[in-house]
N, C-alpha and C positions, 0 to 999 in steps of 0.2 A: 506579681509582678502589676508595680504604680507605674501610672502615667504622669511624666514630666511632658507637658504640653508645647513646649516653646521650645521640642525639639522632634522636628519631621520626618522620620530615616524615611528611604522612599530604597532600601533593597529592589538592586536587581541583580551582580552576579551568585543571591542565590535565588537560583529563578537555574540558575547552569545544574546540569545532572549533578549530585550526590558526589563522585565520580572527585569535584574541584571542591573538597571540605569536608569537614565533622563540623556539626552542629555541639557546639561546650562549652560550661557557663566558667566566666570566671573562677580562680579564685577568690574565696573572699579576705579582704586581710585584716587584720587584728584591731586597727586601730589607727584610721588613715588622715589624714590632713594633706591642706594645699600647703605646694612649697614657697610654686608661679604659676600663676592663670595667666596666659593670653591675650587681653582681651581684644585684639587683634586680628588674633587670628581667630574669633568668638565670634567678634563681629562678622569677619568675614561670611563664618556659613551659619551665618545668622541667628544666631542661640544668646541669649539675654545674659551674661557677665555675673550680673546681680542675680543672672537663677541660680549659674555652672555655682556662686559663692556658698549658695546657702544649702542645707541636709543635705536633704532630695538632690540640688547639684555635685557633694561632694560622695554622692552613694553611686548617680552613677557615674561621674568621673573614674572610681576605686573599681570601679566593677563591682561595689558592695552590691547594687538589685541590680535587676535585668527591665527596663522601663518599657512602654508601650511603644511598639514597634523597632525597638531593639530583635535583632535575628544573631544573636553569638555563635560568627561559628571562625574555625584556627584553616587555613587554606593550604595545600597540597603544593608541593614545585622540591622538581630536582636539581642540577645545577653545576657545573666542570668548577668547578674545588681546586684550582693553583694548577690546573689542564687536565686537571682526572675526573671524573666522570662519577656524582655521587645519584642513581638511579631514585632515592626520595631522601627529602629529606623536609618542609614545608615548617608556616608555623610554630617553634620548639618552645616559642617563651612569650607569642604573639597571638592578644584575640582580637577578630575584626567586630566591630558591636554593629557594624552597620554600617550606609551613606547616606548621607543629607545633601539637599542642594541648597548649593551656596548664592553669592550677586557673583558669583562667574562660574559657574559651573557645577558641580557634581564630585565629590570630595567621600571619600573613607576613613575610618576613627576608627583606632586603636588604641588598644592598650598592652605594651610593651613589657614582659614581668609578669606578666597573670599567671602563674604559675604553669602546669604541665599540660599537654597536647599530648593525642597521638605521635606527635611527630616534635615529641621532646629527646629522645634517641637516648637516652637516661640520662637527661640532666633532670632541675628541678625546675625551671620554665621560671623561675625569679629575676626579678634582676637588684644590680646593687644599685645605692645611690649614689657614686660616682658618674658609671656611664651615666648613669639616668640624666643629671646636671650633665656631662659630657657633652650629652646629643643634643639637647637646651641647648644650651651655650651655641654650640656649632651650626646647631640650623638655624638658626635665627637670624647667627652671624652672616650665614650665609644668601639670607632671602634679606638681606639688609642691603648687599654689597649686588644685588641681582640675579644672581645663581642659579638656577629650576631646583628647588631641592624640596623633601618634607617639612613639612614642619610642624612643631610642638606644641598642642594647645594647654600641657600644663605638666608637673613637673606634681607627682606626691607622696608620700614618704605614707608609709602601708603600718605600719610598726612593726614590724616581724623580722626578721633574724636573716640571715643572708649570711653561708660557708663557705669562701672560697679557700681562697690558700692561710683568713684571717674570718676573722667575725664578720660583714658591713650592717651596716644600717638596710633594711629593704627600703627596695623603693618600685614606682612604676609612674613610663611617659606616656600620654595622650598623642600619641602621633595624628596626624592628618598629611595624608597626599593623597593625589588624584585618581591614583589606582593601586595597588598592589600587582597590578603583574607583572611578572617577573620572565626574562629570555626560561630560566627554569623554570614556569609553568609550562612555557611550549615545550620544553622536551622531557616535561614527567611524561605528557601523554604518548608525546612521539616516540618516543623511549622503549613504552611497551607496545606500541604499533593500532593503538588506538585512535588514529584519524581524526572521526567524527567529531570523540570531543577536542583534535588540533584545529577541526575545521569551527566547532560550538564558538573557543578562545575566539580563535580570529574574526566569527563573524560578532562575538562583542563585546574584542576592545576597538574594534572597528567606530563600532554604534557609539561606545562611547568616549573614544577621543581621540578618530579619526571619521567623520561621517560625512564629511563629499567622499569619500570613497567608495561609500556604499553602494554606488549605480556603476565605476566602475568594473569595465573590462573583466579589467587584470589586476583586480583590486585585491590581492591576498598579493602580490607584486606590488603595488600600490601602497600596503601593510608595511613590511621589508623596506621601504624604502620612504616613508615617513617613523619611521622606529632612530630610521640607520641618519638622516639629518639628525634629529632631534638630540642622538647620541654624538654627535660630532657637535651641530652647539654647546653642547658639555660642555666635554670633553675639552673644548677651547676654550670656556669659559675659567673651569677649572685651572690650564696650564698657565692662566693669564693671570691667576692670581694667587700662584703662586699652591694648589692646593694640592691632595695628594690623600688620594681615597682612600690605600694601602690596600686593599682587596676585593677587587674588580672582578668577581666572581661573575658567572652568568644570575646564577641568583641571587644576586645584590646589580645587577641592574635591571634599573624598570623599565619598562618597553616606553612608560607619559614618559620621558625623557624628563625626571628628579632626578638628585642628589637621592642613594636613596643606604641607609646604615652605615649611622659613624660608628663605628669599629675603632681599627690602630691608622682616624685617619691625622691627619696633621696640618697643617700650614707650613712652610719652608722660615725661617729664619734665612740663613745665608746661604747663596744662592747656590746650587748641586746638581745638576741634571742623576745623575745616580742617588742621589736623598730615595734611602729607606728608611720608613719608620714602625712598620708590623715584623710584633718578637717575631712572627711563623716564616716572613717571606723570606726566607737564606738565600734565595738565589737572585731578591732582585728584581722578581719575574711584575711588581705592580710597583715601581720605583717611578718617580715622579717620568721620565722623559718615557719611558713604560707605554703611559697611560693612551697613547692615539693610538700608541697599536697595540694594541689590549682591547678595546674597544671594535676592533673591525672584527678581531678573532671573534669575540661574541656573537656579532652577529652572524656572523658566522652559524654561528651554531644557530641560532635560531634560524640562518634561511636553511637549515638541512631539515628545521620542521615542520619547513613549509611546502614544502620540491611538492610534495604530493598533491597539495590543492593552484601554486603555481601551474601545473601540469599535470598529462592524464600522463605521461610515464615521467620518474620524477626526474630520469636523466635529460628530458626537452628542456627540464625548468632550470639545471642547471646554468647552463649560458646568460640569462636574463636575471635569475640572480646574483651571480659572478660580477657581472658587471653596476651592478648596486652595491656588493660590496663595494668592490677597485673604485665604484665612486666616493666614497666614503672619505679616505682622505682627502679629495682635491676639496670635495666640503670644508674639511674641516681648517684647510693650511688657507681657504680664504678667508672665512672663519678669524681662523687665531691670528694671521696677517691684519685685516683689520685691528679687530685688539692694540696687539702690539703699537698699532702705528699710533693705537690714540695711546695709549701708554707715553709715548715720547710727544705728548700736545697736537696731534694732526688728525684734522678730521678723512675720514676714511676719501682719499681720492677716486680716481678712474682708475679704471685697471695697468692701465701699460705704466702710471708713474706710482703705482702702488712696489713694485719691486724692489723698487731704489730705498724706499723708505724703508720697507720693509727689513732690508740689510743692514742699513744704519742700529736700525733700536737690535737687532742681531750679535750687532755688536757690543754692541752695550752689555748686553750679553755677557756676553763675552770677554769686557772688561770686573764684571761679578764677577764670572767665575774665578779669573785668573786672585784676586785679589776675598776670594772666598769675602764679600761684600752681604751686606743683608738685601734679600730682594725688593721686597714690603719700602723700609726705610729708600734706597737706592735710590728705586723710582721716583717716590713719592718727593726727592730732592732737589729733581730737576724745576723744580720750581722757587729754589734757592739759585741752584743755578744761572736763567733767564732777571730776575729781580736783581741779582747782586749782595742777597741774607748770607748773613752766615751758617753756617750748617754746624747742628751739634755734634761733638765731638764722640758722644755716647751714642748712638744709633751705628755707629759701627757700616754708617753711606762708604763712596769709591776715595779715597784717599789721594792726595793731590799725585798726578804721572801725569806724562804730557803726551799719555797715550788718551788720558782724561783730558789734555785742553782739546787737544786737539781733535776728541769726540765734538767736544761744548761743542770747539768755534764750530764745524761742520756742521752741525744741527741748529748754531743760529743760520748759517749760509738755507739751510734746505728750510727755514722758517721765514728766513725772507723773501725765499723767490717763489715762496709762493702767495706771500704780502697775509700771513699770518700776525695779524697784531696781537702784541703779547698779553693781551687782558683773556683774550680770545684761548688764546693757547694757556694762560693758567687755568681759566677755568678748565679748559675741556684732562689738564695733568690734575688737579683737583677733585676732578667725579671720576676720575680712572684709575687711582692708586688712593687705599687705601690710608687715612690714616693710624687708621687703627685694625688688627688684625684679634680673630683671639691668639694669642701667640702660646704654644704648645704647654713653655712654664708658665705661664699665667696664669694656663686652663687648670695643668696642676693643680698648683699653689692654692686655687678657688677650693677644688676639691678636696683633696687634702685639711683646709679649714674645715670644710663642711662636715667631715666626718666625724672630723676631732670635736667640733663644736658639739655636732648630735650626741656623740659618746658621754659627753658630760655635763648635757640635757639642755645643750644655746640652740635651738633651731631659729633663730634669727643669721641667715646666710649671706651675711654682707658682700661680704666679697663676689660671690656668684651673683649679688642682683647689681653688683658692680661694672663685674664683666661686663655682663648681661648690657641692662644698660649705658654699658660702655659702646658695644660691638655695634647697638641697634640703628648709630650715627658711624657707619665706619669712614665716612667722606669729611668728617669737619671735627676741622683739627681746635682743639678744645687739649690744653696745656691744663685742665684739670686731671689730665688724665698722659699726662706727659712719662712717666714709669710703665703704663701700659704698653709703650709704642718700645724703648727698648730691647734689642738684643739677652739673650740671655748672656747673664756668666756663665764660665767655665764650669762652673760648679753648678750650674740653674737647668743643663745641659739637659736638654731630655733627647736620650738617641734612639730608646722603644717608645712604641703605644702598645697597645693589647685589645682583642678583640673584648664587645662585653657585653660575654657570658661566663 
């Protein structure tokens, strides 16, 4: 075991019962190298980027060497997948290296694609280059837009081959999260009647994420409420940016309120409430418009695990828990309403004015749906309607129509009524509607180019680097990146996305 003094681990999850995890070492890659190191995340963790670029740093990031303080484990959890319960899932290709206390809190450092674990369920535990680069791009773009998310510390080439439907270069993602505790973690123990472990997990979760609840008499009810509120805020942000997670299983819902597991996810191009991308979501369970409905369903599963902690007789706790789940919708609606009002250039108003303004924003969505117009570009083009500049024709924004003309006239009357200055409106529009999103066809194009280049010995992933750089400044209008704003041509459209496994 070699010492890496600039990483000060402070592991707490391993202090729980061994029922929660299995101690395991990552698979040692044959020839690791760094594709991308995220210096911003390293700084957040209080870790020197220069050290991570060294040989010792590479050995740590790739799992080649276990350093002092690291206590690698694979965690166990269960989960409802597409509505059906799987009693044991767990980290099948991920290993938690440990926890560090950074500038603004405690964070897990986890390797994805680090080999088999006891929870691999027949899989090889490895990750291919494409899914690793995909998660790096999208998770960092999400963070830049202000959406709570896990982060990517590094993308690593392993030098090994991964066999899927073809042979791909192997890779690792070094993921950072406020924690990896999932609704499915609670389900694992509750489904076995191990309520001492459920209680231990709830107490740990409160200590780590909601310490203000520690002295509350009804702290377990408070835990359910706190998780519910964070999920409402998260889903509202997804919806306001046209993001579709694609696989909202309970094992993919983190109680800390961060977006986790970027498998078959995507941002919408043309607005379609029924949009589905996941290749395995045949019923549309996780389509765009269902996301605010699936979240309380998942939270109900969490509530079921906590009932024996909330009251001595679980049936006495049902009513209180149900009230919290029912409040999810009102909390979500309130946040989503404010976000959509901002997307049409108006700061949140007092509660009596908001419904009418929100209705006007909803009417804009109806225009988008009718014309199959681009979600992101159409909202961004509101700046053009305001200042009278031309809208490029290749952005698939709304075509001129009597309905659009009437909407714009009413919108300007609303702005005038609220004495919103044009400069202020433009500022709100530009800070609420991204110029750049990681469009699915651009992501896939970048991944394909990276894989093809690697196969012929080119390890400079220029299109990946460009897409990452552009996505880190999503609201900045940079004409050098105009091609990244263009919706896909018919031949470029991606109709299905796939799980990273």
